[in-house]
C-alpha positions as CSV (number, residue, x, y, z in Angstrom):
1,M,-28.2,62.5,30.4
2,K,-24.7,61.2,30.9
3,I,-24.3,58.4,28.4
4,V,-21.4,56.0,28.0
5,Q,-21.2,54.0,24.8
6,V,-19.1,50.9,25.2
7,A,-17.7,48.9,22.3
8,N,-14.7,46.7,21.7
9,H,-13.3,49.2,19.2
10,F,-13.7,52.8,18.2
11,L,-11.9,55.4,16.0
12,P,-9.4,55.3,14.5
13,C,-10.3,51.6,14.2
14,M,-12.7,51.5,11.3
15,G,-15.7,49.2,10.7
16,G,-19.5,49.3,10.7
17,V,-20.0,49.1,14.4
18,E,-17.5,51.9,14.9
19,R,-19.3,54.1,12.5
20,V,-22.6,53.4,14.3
21,V,-21.1,54.3,17.7
22,Q,-19.7,57.5,16.2
23,D,-23.0,58.5,14.6
24,I,-25.1,57.7,17.7
25,S,-22.7,59.6,19.9
26,A,-22.6,62.7,17.7
27,G,-26.4,62.6,17.4
28,L,-26.9,62.4,21.1
29,E,-24.3,65.2,21.7
30,S,-26.1,67.4,19.3
31,R,-29.2,67.1,21.5
32,G,-27.5,68.2,24.6
33,H,-26.5,64.9,26.2
34,K,-23.0,64.2,27.5
35,V,-21.5,61.2,25.7
36,N,-18.3,59.3,26.3
37,V,-17.0,56.2,24.5
38,V,-15.2,53.5,26.3
39,C,-13.3,50.9,24.2
40,L,-10.3,48.6,24.2
41,N,-6.9,50.2,23.8
42,R,-5.9,48.3,20.6
43,C,-7.6,47.9,17.2
44,A,-8.2,44.3,16.2
45,Y,-5.0,42.6,15.0
46,S,-2.8,45.7,15.7
47,K,0.3,45.4,17.8
48,G,0.7,48.7,19.6
49,P,-1.7,50.2,22.2
50,L,-3.5,53.4,21.5
51,A,-3.5,56.5,23.8
52,S,-5.7,56.0,26.9
53,A,-7.6,59.2,26.3
54,W,-8.6,60.9,23.0
55,D,-11.0,63.4,21.5
56,A,-12.8,62.2,18.4
57,E,-14.5,65.2,16.8
58,G,-15.7,66.4,20.2
59,I,-16.5,62.9,21.6
60,A,-14.4,62.0,24.6
61,V,-12.9,58.5,24.2
62,E,-11.4,56.4,27.0
63,R,-9.4,53.3,26.1
64,I,-8.7,50.5,28.6
65,P,-6.3,47.6,28.7
66,F,-7.5,44.0,28.3
67,L,-6.6,40.4,28.4
68,D,-7.0,39.1,24.9
69,L,-8.5,35.6,24.7
70,H,-9.0,36.1,20.9
71,Y,-12.8,35.7,20.9
72,Y,-13.3,37.1,24.4
73,K,-11.6,40.4,25.5
74,I,-11.5,40.7,29.3
75,A,-11.4,44.3,30.5
76,P,-12.9,44.6,34.0
77,S,-11.7,48.2,34.4
78,V,-14.7,49.3,32.4
79,L,-16.5,49.4,35.8
80,L,-14.4,52.4,36.7
81,K,-15.5,54.3,33.5
82,I,-19.2,54.1,34.1
83,R,-19.4,55.4,37.6
84,N,-20.9,58.8,36.6
85,A,-23.1,57.5,33.9
86,D,-26.9,57.6,33.8
87,I,-27.0,55.2,30.8
88,V,-24.6,52.5,29.6
89,H,-25.1,51.4,26.0
90,V,-23.0,48.3,25.1
91,H,-22.5,47.5,21.4
92,G,-22.2,43.8,20.6
93,I,-22.2,40.6,22.5
94,G,-19.2,39.5,24.5
95,F,-17.3,40.3,27.6
96,F,-18.6,43.9,28.0
97,S,-22.3,42.9,27.7
98,D,-21.8,39.9,29.9
99,F,-19.8,41.6,32.6
100,L,-21.9,44.8,32.8
101,L,-25.1,42.8,33.1
102,L,-23.6,40.4,35.6
103,T,-22.3,43.3,37.8
104,K,-25.5,45.4,37.4
105,P,-26.4,44.9,41.1
106,L,-23.1,46.6,42.0
107,H,-23.0,49.5,39.6
108,R,-26.8,50.1,39.4
109,R,-26.8,51.7,36.0
110,K,-29.3,51.3,33.2
111,V,-27.7,48.9,30.6
112,F,-28.8,48.7,27.0
113,I,-27.3,46.1,24.6
114,S,-27.2,46.6,20.8
115,T,-27.0,43.2,19.0
116,H,-24.9,44.0,15.9
117,G,-25.4,40.5,14.5
118,G,-24.6,38.8,17.8
119,I,-22.0,36.1,17.5
120,F,-23.2,34.4,14.3
121,H,-21.2,36.2,11.6
122,T,-19.5,32.8,10.7
123,K,-20.3,29.2,11.3
124,D,-16.9,28.6,13.1
125,M,-17.3,26.9,16.5
126,G,-21.0,26.6,15.8
127,L,-21.7,24.3,18.8
128,L,-19.8,26.5,21.3
129,K,-21.6,29.6,20.0
130,W,-25.0,27.8,20.3
131,L,-24.2,26.8,23.9
132,Y,-23.0,30.3,24.8
133,F,-26.0,32.0,23.2
134,N,-28.6,29.6,24.6
135,T,-27.1,29.4,28.1
136,V,-25.1,32.5,29.1
137,Q,-27.2,35.0,27.0
138,R,-30.5,33.4,28.0
139,I,-29.5,34.0,31.6
140,L,-28.0,37.5,31.3
141,L,-29.9,39.4,28.6
142,P,-33.1,39.5,30.6
143,F,-31.3,41.8,33.0
144,A,-30.7,44.4,30.3
145,D,-33.1,47.4,30.5
146,R,-33.5,46.7,26.7
147,V,-31.9,44.6,24.1
148,I,-31.8,46.7,20.9
149,A,-32.0,44.6,17.7
150,V,-30.3,46.5,14.9
151,S,-32.2,44.6,12.3
152,R,-35.3,42.4,11.9
153,N,-33.1,39.4,11.4
154,D,-31.3,40.1,14.8
155,A,-34.7,40.5,16.4
156,K,-35.8,37.1,15.2
157,I,-32.6,35.5,16.6
158,F,-32.5,37.3,19.9
159,S,-36.3,36.9,20.6
160,K,-35.5,33.2,21.4
161,V,-33.5,34.2,24.5
162,C,-34.9,37.6,25.5
163,S,-38.3,39.2,25.7
164,R,-37.1,42.8,26.5
165,L,-36.4,43.5,22.9
166,E,-36.8,46.6,20.7
167,I,-36.0,47.0,17.1
168,V,-34.0,50.2,16.3
169,E,-32.3,49.6,13.0
170,N,-28.9,51.1,12.4
171,G,-28.7,54.2,10.2
172,I,-26.2,56.4,8.5
173,D,-25.5,60.1,8.3
174,I,-27.0,60.7,4.8
175,S,-25.5,64.2,4.6
176,R,-21.9,62.8,4.5
177,F,-22.4,60.8,1.3
178,Y,-22.6,62.1,-2.2
179,A,-22.5,60.8,-5.8
180,G,-19.6,62.2,-7.7
181,K,-18.5,61.6,-11.3
182,K,-18.8,57.8,-11.6
183,Q,-15.9,55.9,-13.2
184,R,-17.3,53.4,-15.6
185,D,-17.1,49.7,-14.6
186,T,-15.5,50.5,-11.3
187,F,-16.6,48.1,-8.5
188,L,-16.1,48.7,-4.8
189,F,-16.2,46.4,-1.8
190,V,-16.1,48.0,1.7
191,G,-15.7,45.9,4.8
192,R,-13.5,44.2,7.3
193,F,-11.1,41.6,5.8
194,A,-12.8,38.8,7.7
195,Q,-13.9,35.3,6.9
196,N,-17.6,36.0,6.8
197,K,-17.1,38.7,4.2
198,R,-16.0,36.0,1.7
199,V,-13.8,38.3,-0.4
200,E,-12.3,35.2,-2.0
201,K,-15.8,34.5,-3.5
202,L,-15.9,38.0,-4.8
203,L,-12.5,37.4,-6.5
204,A,-13.7,34.1,-8.0
205,A,-16.8,35.8,-9.5
206,F,-14.8,38.5,-11.1
207,A,-12.4,35.9,-12.5
208,M,-15.4,34.5,-14.4
209,L,-15.9,37.7,-16.4
210,K,-14.8,38.0,-19.9
211,K,-11.0,38.1,-20.0
212,D,-11.0,41.3,-22.1
213,A,-13.4,43.1,-19.8
214,E,-12.2,46.5,-18.7
215,Y,-13.1,46.7,-15.0
216,R,-11.5,47.8,-11.8
217,L,-12.4,46.1,-8.4
218,I,-11.4,48.1,-5.3
219,I,-11.4,46.1,-2.0
220,A,-11.4,48.6,0.8
221,G,-11.2,47.9,4.5
222,T,-9.1,46.9,7.5
223,D,-7.3,43.6,7.7
224,W,-8.9,42.3,10.9
225,Q,-7.9,38.7,10.4
226,G,-4.6,38.9,8.5
227,L,-6.2,37.9,5.2
228,L,-4.8,40.6,2.8
229,E,-1.8,38.6,1.5
230,G,-4.1,35.6,0.9
231,Y,-6.4,37.9,-1.2
232,R,-3.4,39.2,-3.2
233,E,-2.3,35.6,-3.9
234,K,-5.8,34.5,-4.9
235,A,-6.1,37.5,-7.3
236,G,-2.8,36.5,-8.8
237,K,-3.6,32.9,-9.2
238,L,-7.0,33.8,-10.8
239,G,-5.2,36.0,-13.3
240,I,-7.0,39.2,-12.3
241,A,-4.3,41.0,-10.2
242,G,-4.2,43.8,-12.7
243,H,-7.8,44.5,-12.2
244,V,-7.8,44.5,-8.4
245,D,-6.7,47.3,-6.1
246,F,-6.6,47.2,-2.3
247,A,-7.4,50.3,-0.2
248,L,-6.1,49.4,3.3
249,N,-7.4,51.4,6.3
250,P,-9.1,54.2,4.4
251,S,-10.0,57.3,6.3
252,A,-13.7,58.4,6.5
253,D,-13.0,61.0,3.8
254,E,-11.1,58.6,1.6
255,L,-14.0,56.1,1.9
256,R,-16.6,58.6,0.9
257,G,-14.4,59.5,-2.1
258,L,-14.3,55.9,-3.1
259,Y,-18.1,55.5,-2.8
260,S,-18.6,58.7,-4.8
261,V,-16.6,57.6,-7.9
262,S,-17.5,53.9,-7.9
263,E,-20.3,52.9,-10.4
264,F,-21.0,49.7,-8.6
265,F,-20.9,48.3,-5.1
266,V,-20.4,44.5,-4.5
267,S,-20.4,42.2,-1.5
268,A,-20.3,38.4,-1.2
269,S,-20.8,38.6,2.6
270,Q,-22.2,35.5,4.1
271,Y,-23.8,37.2,7.0
272,E,-24.7,40.8,8.0
273,G,-26.5,42.0,11.1
274,F,-27.1,45.2,9.2
275,G,-25.5,46.3,6.0
276,I,-24.0,49.7,6.9
277,S,-21.6,49.8,3.9
278,L,-24.5,48.8,1.6
279,V,-26.6,51.7,2.7
280,E,-23.6,54.1,2.4
281,A,-23.1,52.9,-1.1
282,M,-26.7,53.4,-2.0
283,A,-26.6,56.9,-0.6
284,S,-23.6,57.5,-2.9
285,G,-25.5,56.6,-6.0
286,C,-23.8,53.2,-6.5
287,I,-25.5,50.3,-8.2
288,C,-25.4,47.5,-5.7
289,I,-24.9,43.8,-6.5
290,V,-24.7,41.9,-3.2
291,Q,-25.1,38.5,-1.7
292,E,-28.6,37.4,-0.9
293,N,-28.3,37.2,2.9
294,E,-31.0,38.1,5.3
295,G,-29.4,41.4,6.3
296,F,-29.0,42.7,2.7
297,A,-32.4,41.3,1.7
298,Q,-34.1,43.5,4.3
299,I,-32.5,46.6,2.7
300,I,-32.7,45.9,-1.0
301,S,-35.7,45.0,-3.2
302,D,-34.2,42.8,-5.8
303,G,-34.3,44.4,-9.2
304,K,-35.7,47.7,-7.9
305,D,-33.0,49.4,-5.9
306,G,-30.2,46.8,-6.2
307,I,-29.5,43.2,-7.3
308,L,-29.3,40.2,-5.0
309,A,-27.0,37.5,-6.3
310,D,-25.5,34.1,-5.2
311,F,-21.7,34.6,-4.8
312,G,-21.5,31.1,-3.5
313,N,-21.7,30.2,-7.1
314,P,-19.1,32.3,-8.9
315,E,-20.5,31.6,-12.3
316,N,-24.0,32.7,-11.4
317,A,-22.7,35.8,-9.6
318,A,-20.6,36.7,-12.7
319,T,-23.7,36.4,-14.9
320,A,-25.6,38.8,-12.6
321,I,-22.7,41.3,-12.7
322,M,-22.5,41.2,-16.5
323,Q,-26.2,41.6,-16.9
324,V,-26.1,44.8,-14.9
325,V,-23.0,46.0,-16.6
326,G,-24.6,45.4,-20.0
327,A,-27.9,47.1,-19.0
328,G,-28.8,50.3,-20.8
329,R,-28.1,53.8,-19.4
330,I,-31.7,54.3,-18.4
331,R,-31.9,51.1,-16.5
332,K,-28.6,51.8,-14.6
333,A,-29.8,55.3,-13.8
334,E,-33.1,53.9,-12.4
335,L,-31.2,51.5,-10.1
336,A,-28.9,54.2,-8.8
337,K,-31.8,56.7,-8.3
338,N,-34.0,54.1,-6.5
339,A,-31.0,53.1,-4.3
340,A,-30.4,56.7,-3.2
341,I,-34.1,57.2,-2.4
342,R,-34.2,54.0,-0.4
343,S,-31.1,55.0,1.6
344,K,-32.9,58.1,2.9
345,E,-35.1,55.8,5.0
346,F,-32.0,55.0,7.1
347,S,-31.3,58.5,8.3
348,W,-30.3,58.7,12.0
349,N,-32.9,61.3,13.1
350,A,-35.8,59.0,13.8
351,R,-33.4,56.4,15.3
352,I,-31.9,58.9,17.8
353,D,-35.5,59.8,18.8
354,A,-36.1,56.1,19.5
355,L,-33.0,55.7,21.5
356,E,-33.7,58.8,23.6
357,K,-37.2,57.4,24.3
358,L,-35.7,54.0,25.4
359,Y,-33.1,55.6,27.6
360,G,-35.7,57.7,29.3
361,G,-38.2,54.9,29.7
């Protein structure tokens, strides 16, 4: 099959959705399908355009110009890029999903939509989001050949507006991740610098730790919303700047290296459609202490293969962190081992099987 994966962003732009698109494309290519990726020609919050054509480890990438309305990226030339496709798989809700479903009578291609958390990552513009979801999406999503919920939480949300729904949870390429020599009391956060990730809550929790605690907090990701300087200022005001390092725009190899040496993984994220970085950390033998949101709670069994905490209350989160830090060697080893075992359940093989079945149905 000729398959076009459509997403707002792709490599070298880094994030959870981008990694999912990369892994799906590589998995399908390995099974003999012809896969192209079509995306916008700029990374979020970057100034310069990227090349219109690129090869990403054997995957052909075509980038198109767009009108940036901030929350809505208008790029009608996507129609020209799907003319030879058998399957069009759109990742995320927005212009691409709306436009390709609306024009389906014209292009006559099978269209699949992956949810990736929809539009509810933050509570900003809550009424407008509710109206858009319950009107526009209720009208358009039934025209999709399938709406693919990437988590059970997404399935619950999208079932309210669409019945043509299948759950195919995201996965990771387990073979890429490994546990190296762990650096004691090193904590890692990986994610976009965006409001819903609540990095400021993470900093507040670490500021509650004992002042003489010897720890290192690494905050790794892409500054999608121009929040980096605010994070630096916050760390300084809290008196923990000496404990906090920022790894901006890490490459895939650099990211795997950070996972491999970090003893702990932490996240205060308010909302996750599916916790890609959490599963990657588990596969790397990290002990995970994360916010108790629905996405994370579907991956972690509290106390068994990770710890769920309330970072909305910095003092409570700090207590949870210190309890794990102070746990004995056997208890820590048990948490890390169980996390690695659990991560194997998110291997891509079965998920690529499910996608092939849907595409061919």
